[in-house]
C-alpha positions as CSV (number, residue, x, y, z in Angstrom):
1,M,0.0,0.0,-0.1
2,N,1.2,3.4,-0.9
3,R,0.6,5.0,2.6
4,R,2.4,8.3,1.9
5,G,0.2,8.6,-1.3
6,M,-2.9,7.8,0.9
7,L,-1.9,10.5,3.3
8,K,-1.7,13.1,0.9
9,G,-5.1,12.0,-0.5
10,L,-6.8,12.3,2.8
11,G,-5.2,15.6,4.0
12,A,-3.4,16.0,7.1
13,A,-6.2,16.6,9.5
14,A,-8.2,13.8,8.4
15,A,-5.5,11.3,8.3
16,A,-4.7,12.0,12.1
17,G,-7.1,9.3,12.9
18,L,-4.9,7.0,11.8
19,W,-2.1,7.9,13.9
20,P,0.0,6.7,16.0
21,G,-0.5,3.3,14.5
22,W,0.0,4.0,10.9
23,L,3.3,5.9,11.8
24,S,4.3,2.8,13.8
25,E,3.9,0.5,10.9
26,A,5.0,2.7,8.0
27,F,8.2,3.8,9.8
28,A,9.1,0.7,11.6
29,G,12.7,0.6,12.9
30,Q,15.0,3.5,12.6
31,P,13.6,5.7,9.7
32,C,16.0,8.2,8.1
33,G,16.2,11.0,5.4
34,V,12.6,12.0,4.4
35,L,11.0,9.3,6.1
36,R,12.5,10.6,9.4
37,G,11.3,14.0,8.8
38,T,8.0,13.0,7.8
39,A,7.3,10.7,11.0
40,T,8.5,13.9,13.1
41,L,6.1,16.3,11.3
42,G,3.4,13.7,11.6
43,A,3.6,13.2,15.3
44,A,3.5,17.2,15.5
45,I,0.5,17.2,13.5
46,Q,-1.1,14.6,15.6
47,R,-0.3,16.7,18.7
48,A,-1.8,20.0,17.1
49,H,-4.7,18.4,15.9
50,Q,-5.7,16.9,19.3
51,A,-5.1,20.3,21.2
52,L,-6.9,22.1,18.7
53,K,-3.8,24.3,17.9
54,P,-2.4,25.6,14.8
55,L,1.2,23.9,13.7
56,L,4.0,26.4,13.2
57,V,6.7,24.8,11.1
58,L,10.1,26.2,11.4
59,V,11.5,25.2,7.9
60,I,15.1,23.5,7.8
61,P,16.9,24.5,4.5
62,A,18.0,21.9,2.2
63,E,21.4,23.7,1.6
64,E,24.0,22.8,4.3
65,G,25.6,26.5,4.7
66,A,21.7,27.8,5.0
67,K,21.3,25.7,7.8
68,W,23.6,27.8,10.0
69,E,22.4,31.0,9.0
70,R,18.7,30.2,9.7
71,G,19.3,28.4,12.8
72,R,20.9,31.5,14.3
73,H,17.8,33.7,13.2
74,F,15.5,31.5,14.8
75,G,17.7,31.1,18.0
76,E,17.7,35.0,18.4
77,W,14.1,35.3,18.2
78,L,13.5,32.5,20.7
79,N,16.1,33.4,23.1
80,F,15.7,37.1,23.0
81,G,12.1,37.7,22.0
82,S,10.0,39.7,24.4
83,D,6.8,38.5,26.0
84,R,4.8,39.6,23.1
85,D,6.8,38.1,20.7
86,L,6.9,34.5,22.4
87,A,3.5,34.3,23.8
88,P,1.7,33.2,20.7
89,L,4.1,30.0,20.9
90,A,2.2,28.9,23.9
91,C,-1.1,28.7,21.7
92,A,0.8,26.7,18.7
93,E,2.5,23.4,18.3
94,L,6.2,23.8,16.8
95,V,8.2,21.4,14.9
96,C,11.2,22.1,12.5
97,S,11.1,20.2,9.3
98,E,12.5,20.2,5.8
99,M,10.4,21.0,2.9
100,A,10.6,17.5,1.6
101,A,8.7,16.1,4.3
102,V,6.3,18.8,4.3
103,R,5.3,18.2,0.8
104,Q,4.7,14.5,1.8
105,L,2.1,15.4,3.9
106,F,0.6,18.8,2.7
107,P,-0.1,18.9,-1.0
108,S,-0.6,22.5,-1.0
109,A,2.9,23.3,0.3
110,P,4.9,25.6,-2.0
111,A,6.5,23.3,-4.7
112,G,9.6,25.4,-5.4
113,A,10.3,27.5,-2.3
114,E,11.7,27.1,1.2
115,P,9.8,29.8,3.5
116,A,11.3,30.4,6.8
117,A,8.0,29.4,8.6
118,L,5.1,28.0,7.7
119,I,1.3,27.8,9.8
120,A,-0.8,24.8,9.4
121,Q,-4.5,24.9,10.7
122,V,-4.9,20.9,11.2
123,D,-8.2,21.2,13.4
124,R,-10.2,19.8,10.6
125,A,-10.1,18.5,7.0
126,P,-8.6,19.7,4.8
127,A,-5.7,21.2,6.6
128,R,-4.8,24.6,5.5
129,L,-1.4,25.7,4.9
130,G,0.2,29.2,4.5
131,V,3.5,31.1,5.0
132,A,3.8,32.6,8.4
133,L,7.5,34.0,7.6
134,D,8.7,34.2,3.9
135,A,12.3,34.7,4.7
136,F,14.9,36.5,7.0
137,N,16.8,39.6,6.1
138,A,20.4,39.3,6.3
139,H,22.0,41.1,9.2
140,P,24.1,44.0,8.2
141,D,27.8,43.0,8.7
142,A,28.6,45.2,11.5
143,L,32.4,44.2,11.6
144,R,33.0,45.2,8.1
145,V,31.1,48.3,8.4
146,M,33.0,49.6,11.5
147,A,36.5,47.9,10.5
148,P,37.8,51.2,8.8
149,L,36.9,53.3,12.0
150,A,38.9,50.8,14.1
151,E,41.9,51.0,11.8
152,E,41.9,55.0,12.0
153,A,41.3,55.1,15.9
154,G,44.3,53.0,16.5
155,A,45.0,50.5,19.5
156,R,44.5,53.2,22.2
157,E,40.6,53.3,21.4
158,W,40.2,49.5,20.6
159,L,37.8,48.7,23.6
160,E,35.7,51.7,22.3
161,F,35.6,50.3,19.0
162,R,34.4,46.8,20.3
163,A,31.7,48.4,22.6
164,K,30.2,50.3,19.4
165,L,30.4,47.1,17.4
166,K,28.7,45.2,19.9
167,E,26.1,48.0,20.2
168,Q,25.6,47.9,16.3
169,E,25.3,44.1,16.3
170,G,22.7,43.9,19.0
171,A,20.5,46.7,17.2
172,N,20.7,44.6,14.0
173,V,19.6,41.4,15.8
174,E,16.7,43.4,17.5
175,T,15.5,44.6,14.2
176,C,15.2,40.9,12.9
177,I,13.7,39.9,16.4
178,D,11.2,42.5,16.1
179,R,10.2,41.4,12.5
180,T,10.0,37.8,13.1
181,G,7.9,38.2,16.2
182,A,5.5,40.4,14.4
183,A,4.9,37.8,11.6
184,I,4.5,35.1,13.8
185,R,2.4,36.8,16.2
186,D,0.1,37.6,13.1
187,A,0.3,34.1,11.6
188,I,-1.0,32.6,14.9
189,L,-3.1,35.2,16.7
190,G,-4.0,37.7,14.0
191,D,-7.4,36.3,13.3
192,A,-9.5,37.1,16.2
193,G,-12.4,35.0,15.2
194,A,-10.4,32.0,14.7
195,L,-8.9,32.4,18.1
196,Q,-12.1,32.8,19.8
197,R,-13.3,29.8,17.9
198,R,-10.5,27.6,19.3
199,A,-10.9,29.1,22.9
200,D,-14.7,28.1,22.8
201,E,-13.7,24.8,21.4
202,R,-11.0,24.1,24.0
203,W,-13.2,25.2,26.8
204,E,-15.8,22.4,25.8
205,R,-13.2,20.0,25.9
206,L,-11.7,20.8,29.2
207,A,-12.3,18.5,32.3
208,A,-13.7,20.1,35.4
209,G,-10.3,20.4,37.1
210,D,-8.7,22.1,33.9
211,R,-11.6,24.4,33.9
212,E,-11.1,25.3,37.4
213,V,-7.3,26.0,36.5
214,T,-8.7,28.3,33.9
215,R,-10.8,30.2,36.2
216,R,-8.1,30.9,38.8
217,I,-5.8,32.1,36.2
218,L,-8.3,34.4,34.5
219,G,-8.9,35.6,38.0
220,G,-5.8,36.8,38.6
221,G,-3.8,33.7,39.8
222,D,-0.9,32.0,38.5
223,G,-0.6,28.6,36.6
224,A,2.2,26.3,36.1
225,P,3.7,26.5,32.6
226,R,1.9,23.0,31.6
227,D,-1.3,24.4,32.9
228,V,-1.2,27.7,31.0
229,V,-0.1,25.7,27.7
230,A,-3.2,23.5,28.1
231,V,-5.7,26.4,28.2
232,A,-3.5,29.0,26.2
233,P,-6.1,29.8,23.6
234,L,-8.5,30.8,26.2
235,L,-5.8,32.9,27.9
236,A,-4.7,34.5,24.8
237,A,-8.4,35.5,23.7
238,A,-9.0,37.0,27.4
239,A,-5.9,39.1,26.7
240,A,-6.8,40.6,23.6
241,Q,-10.3,41.3,25.1
242,R,-9.3,42.7,28.4
243,G,-6.2,44.9,27.2
244,G,-4.2,46.9,29.6
245,A,-2.6,45.3,32.7
246,E,-4.7,42.2,32.4
247,E,-3.3,41.7,28.6
248,Q,0.1,42.2,30.1
249,R,-0.3,39.7,32.8
250,L,-1.6,36.9,30.6
251,T,1.0,37.8,28.2
252,R,3.9,37.1,30.5
253,L,2.3,33.9,31.7
254,L,1.9,32.7,28.1
255,A,5.5,33.7,27.2
256,E,6.9,32.0,30.3
257,A,5.2,28.9,29.4
258,A,6.4,29.1,25.9
259,R,10.1,29.7,27.2
260,V,9.8,26.5,29.3
261,Q,8.4,24.6,26.3
262,Y,10.4,25.4,23.3
263,C,13.7,27.2,24.8
264,T,14.7,25.0,27.7
265,Q,13.7,21.9,25.7
266,R,14.4,20.7,22.3
267,I,12.0,21.7,19.4
268,P,11.2,18.2,17.6
269,G,13.4,18.1,14.5
270,S,16.0,20.2,15.9
271,K,18.5,20.4,18.7
272,W,19.8,23.3,20.7
273,A,23.5,24.3,20.2
274,Q,26.0,27.1,21.3
275,S,28.9,28.8,19.7
276,S,31.3,31.7,20.4
277,G,33.4,31.3,17.4
278,C,35.3,28.5,18.7
279,G,33.3,25.4,17.2
280,E,30.0,24.4,18.4
281,I,28.5,22.4,21.4
282,V,25.3,20.8,20.8
283,E,23.4,20.7,24.1
284,G,22.8,17.4,25.7
285,E,25.6,15.8,23.6
286,E,28.9,15.0,25.1
287,S,31.7,17.3,23.3
288,R,34.7,15.8,22.0
289,G,36.7,18.8,21.9
290,I,36.0,19.5,18.2
291,G,36.4,23.2,17.4
292,I,38.6,25.9,15.7
293,L,41.1,28.0,17.3
294,C,39.4,30.4,19.7
295,G,39.5,34.1,18.5
296,M,39.6,33.0,14.7
297,G,35.9,33.3,14.8
298,H,33.1,36.0,16.0
299,V,29.7,35.5,16.8
300,P,27.4,38.1,18.1
301,D,26.1,37.7,21.6
302,K,22.6,36.9,20.7
303,S,23.3,34.6,18.0
304,R,25.5,32.3,20.3
305,R,22.7,30.1,21.2
306,F,21.1,28.4,17.9
307,L,18.8,25.8,16.5
308,Y,21.1,22.9,15.3
309,F,19.4,21.7,12.0
310,F,22.2,19.1,11.2
311,V,21.4,15.0,11.2
312,R,24.9,14.4,12.5
313,S,26.8,15.5,15.4
314,P,29.6,18.0,15.0
315,Y,31.5,15.2,17.3
316,G,31.2,12.6,14.6
317,G,28.5,10.6,16.3
């Protein structure tokens, strides 16, 4: 049986009823390549479908060199985005995936493009797929722009130059974070009617205990990150309606829950890694001392923790 063809024909949301049994059979053993990516994406679709949440797909470029650049852009946004930037993520399911896997499960996926992020509505059939963020703008090369100033200044003013360089790099990164946050926020929460519908449907499915947690949070109390994520559409809808101090409070709770879920843990399809210009360290993996001579590379402070999109470990595992 051509199971992948069958899945495309049904549409992702309709096919969700076939999981996880279908995935277990189709990808028995250790899937690799497109099959491994499709299994990861399929599981994320199922989670989003069950939670009545949209699925945000962070697209992994096919070209090896582009993986570094895009991984750093995503890392900047996730690690240094404001509460307003990250709160929408509590209302969505996140996954990292190559377009080859996306096209296996979403027939409407762009055929010849690699958008930075896609948004999929998988709560009902047929699933709807759109572009959340088309591309990242390249950061201006602050070091190249300011190097002539350093040559003129001489060694005596080197520390002042370094401070200005960091300031310019930080401003460039912040501009990118703001643009990314606005695009993702609009993709997840921009349709007020859809958000309210998800909130109403989520409320209908909540058990009595979860409803009590929701009432407590909406009444001014706090909630554990797991509780906040479970009722996130309700909190986001209330924040938009109430405005003012209540909107700020609920936005903070949503953002904190999103950071716990996606910044302190791995996002499916990727790993967290760090680099200061002397090689890379993949979080959760044992380093074997692979790197380059310190001082030979330069990474802006807010770009040092990034999403690692490579299948193979830098340590050769």
